[in-house]
N, C-alpha and C positions, 0 to 999 in steps of 0.2 A: 686715729688714736694709735699710740705706740705702747707696747707692753714695756714696763719698766721694772728694774730691780729695786727692791725696797730693803729696809733694815731687817725685815722678817723673812726675806727670800732665802731658801735653803738649797735650791737646785734650779737648773734650767732645762727645759725641754728644747732640744736643738733640731733644726731642720737639716737632714742629710745634705751635704754640699752647700749649706747655707753659711752665713757669716754671723758675727755677733749681733748684727741688726735683726736677725731672725730669731734670736733666743727669746723664749717665753719663760721668764723667771716666775717660780711658784713656791708656795709653802703650804703646809697642812695645818688645819686647826679643827677642833671639834665643833659640831653644831650644838644646839640646845639639848639634844638627846644623846650626845656623845658620839655621833656618827662622824666619820672623817669627811672633811671638806677640803678640796684643793683650791687655793686662792691665787689669783694673779691680779696685778694692778696695772691699769692703763692710764696714760696721761694724754688728755686731749690737746690738740694743737691750738694755737691762739684763734684760728678761724673756727674750729669746732667749739671752743669756749664761747665765742661770740654768738654762734648759732644757737647754742644751748641757752644762753642768756636771753636771746630773742624769742625763745619759746619752742625751738625745734626739739624733737624727741631723740632719744638714743635707741638705736636698733641693735639687737644681738643676732648675729648670723652663726649658725651651727651647721657644719658640713656633714653630709651623710643622710641616710633615710630615716633613722631613728632620732629621737630628741632626748638627750640625757637631762636629768634635773639640773637646772642652772638658776642663778639669781644674780641680780646686779644691785649694787649699792654705792655709796660714796665712802671715802676714807681719807683721813688726814695723816696716814702713816708716812714717815719720811722716806724719800727716794734715796737710792744709793746703797752701797755696801754697808753691812752692819759693822760697827766698830768692835774689834775684839781686843783682848789684852795685849796681843802681839803687834797690833797696828799702831 
């Protein structure tokens, strides 16, 4: 899976010494209680889409010794840069 920029993306987390391919585009939104949530959108490859359709599961890997609160869901938000008045 590759992290993708969406119309809601407001900034990117970058890897020092990395390239644009390493950027993690994110945006903030409130949860049901008004707490801040940082969101990123990932696009499965065609092979991953086939594997999911055949019943394979999705695994979330988190680096480190602790485990922050995380969630996974699906979204149909459009990929790409948001259109602005000046675009």
